[in-house]
N, C-alpha and C positions, 0 to 999 in steps of 0.2 A: 586585456582579458581575452579568453577564448570564447567565440560565439558558437553556441550549440542550439539547435532547434529540435523540438519534439512535436511535429505538426499534426500527427495522425491520431495518437492514442488518447482517448477521452474517458476511459474508465479509470477510476481512481487507483484501484489495486494494480491493474496492468501498467499504468503509468509509473507507479512508485518503484517498479522493478528497475527503472533506469538509474536510480539513485546510487546503488553500490558501484555501478559501472562508471558514472560520472565522478564519484568520489575517487575511484581508481585513476581516472584521467587527471583530476586535480592533484593527487598525490604524486603522480609521475611528472607533471609539468611544473607544479608550483604556481600555476596561473589560475586565478578565479575565473568563473564561468558566467558569461552573459547568456541567459537562458530564455528562449521563446517557447511557449507551450500552447497546446491546442485550445482554441477558443471555447470549446464545449466543456473544458474543465472549469469554466467560470461558475458552473452550478455548485461547485464545492467551495462554499464561502470560506475565505481566508487562506486559500491554497498558496497564493503568492507569499503571504506573510509566513506561512509554515516553511516554505522553501527558503526564504531569506534568513531563517534561523539556522540554516546549514552553512558551515564555514566555506564550502566550495563555491557558493553563488554570490556574485557581486551585484547581480541585476536579474530580475525576473519580470516577464511581461507576457501578455497574450499575443498570439501571432498577429491579430488584427490591429494591435496598438502600434506596430512599427512595420516599415517595409524591410524586406530581407536585404535589399540593396545589393551591392557588388562585392562587399568585403568577404574574405574567406570565412567559411563556417563549416560546422559538422552537423550532420543529421544523426540523431540517435533513434533507434527503433528496435522492436523485439522480433524482427524477421531474420535475425542472425542464426547461425548454426547452434546446435546443442554442444555441450562440453562434456568431456570425460570426467572432469572434476564434479563433485556432487555435494559440496558443502552448502553453497548458496542455493537460492531458488533457481530452478532451471530457466525460468523466464529472465532472470537477471543476467545469466550467462549469455543468453541470446542477444541482449543489448550490447554487452561488451564485445562479443564476437562480430556483431554488425559493424561496430566502429572499427575494429581491427581489420576486417576484410575490405571494407569500402574505402578506408583512408590509409591503408598500409601502416597501421599503428601497431604497437606492442603494449597494450594496456592490460594490466591485471585487475581483475575485479577486487574490490575492497571488501573482503569477508568480515572485516572488523567494523564496518560502517554501522553506526547506530543513529537513528533519527533523533536529532537534537530538539528538545521541546522545553520551553521555559517553565519554571515553577511560578505559578500565579498566586495572587492574593484572593483565593477562592476556597470554598468548602470542598474538600476532596472526598467527602462522603465515605469516610473510612469504615463506617458502620454498615455500609451497603456493598453489594456485589454489582458491578457494572455490567450491563448487557447491551450489546450492539447488534440489533436485528438487521435483517436485509430490507433495503428500501422497497416500498410498494410502488405501483405505477402512479399513485397520487403524489409520491415524493419526486419521482423522475419518470416522465412519460415513456422513455425509451428503455426502461428496465426489461431485461431478458425474461419473458414470462415462461420460459421452459423450466425455470427454477422457482421454488416457492418464495414468496415474499412473507415477511412477518413470521418466519418459521418458529422462532423462539417464543414469541407471544402466543401463537396458536398451540404450542406444545403443552401449555399449562405448567411447565416446570419452574417458571420464573415469575409467578403471579403475586407472591406475597410481599410484605413490606421489607423483606431483606434485600430486595433487588431494585436497582435504579436503571431504567432504560436511557440510553443516550438520546439526546434531542438533536437531530441532524439539522435543525435550523440554527444551532450554535455554530460558530466558526470552527475550523479545523484545529487552530492553535488551542482553543479552549477545550475541545473534546479530547484531543491528543494529550494535553496536559492532565486532564481528568483521568484518563486511562493510565498514564505513566505513573502518576503520583498517588493514585488510590492504592491502598495497601493490600488489596485482594486480587486474585486472578480475574482476568477479563473473559467474559463469555460472549461468543459471537458465532457466526456461520461463515460461509464463503462470501466475504464482503471485502471491499477495499479497506474498511476500517480495521479488519482483522490483519490485513497485510501490514498496515501502518503499525499496529500493535506489535507484530512480529519484528519489524524493523527497529522498534524501541526496545527490543529484548525483554518484553513483558511476558509474564506467564499468561498464556492464552489458550482457551479451549475452543476448538473449531468443531462445531456440531453440524452434522449433515443428516439428511433424510434420504428416502429411496429415490427422490428425483435426481440426485447426483451420484448415487452408488455406482452407476455406469454413465460416464459423461463422454459423449462423442466416441463411444465404443471402447473407452478405457476405464479401468476401475478407479474409485475415488482416491486411492493412494497415489495414482498418477497425478491427479489434480493437486493433491496436497504437496507433492514433490515439485510440481511446477511453480507453486506460489509461495512455499514456506522454506525457511532456512533450517538446515538440518541440525545445527548445533545451538539453536536458541531454545525457547521455552514453550513452543506451541505444541499442542497435543490434539490429534484427530479423534473424534468420538462420534459414534452412531447414536442419534438422539433417542431412538426408541429403547436403547439399552442403557441410557445414561441415568445415573442416580446422583443427584446433587448431594454432597456431603459437607 
């Protein structure tokens, strides 16, 4: 197996962008990946199990669970260069370009990668529209408070009994399976869960408010292109103009 570490990135969505890059590595080499991930990702219950559902991984563990040792390994990170290609999320290209630059590799991003999620023996709530709101500081104390938490709940658009909010105390395999196999579009905002939904090629509405209309001096469309794949089913919508139909 090839040993790869992602020791730094601890936000779920930012981390998930390494998956199309690592899928490209797996397809090029044919070797499964032994993957060490940041300890702070432990707050996302079931993340190791979700990753182990992906064909490319033979082993997944948190960095503190093993010593890095002296064996050869690769580091994957999103501090790579941008790409002229624009099919995938910009952040995903940064991961593959980081690998290519630092290890003299020639990996192509896997634009066909879809997050593999098992179908479970659960109620998929097909009479409901699933809603994935943004975590609040009570869910995760280090949430970036420059962006609104509970944006969808506070909007009043998703309050009646047609809607079911994701329970983030459930594990990721359960929630991702619920999103994937529910028969309706998924409604969310700029969250890691929305990026996972995009990687599953699920029809997803990404709703935003004025707090991210200009983010770090760039328009919201830049943030959308940074995090979402261009040939999938995600749609960006301004919440104050959004009408649920």
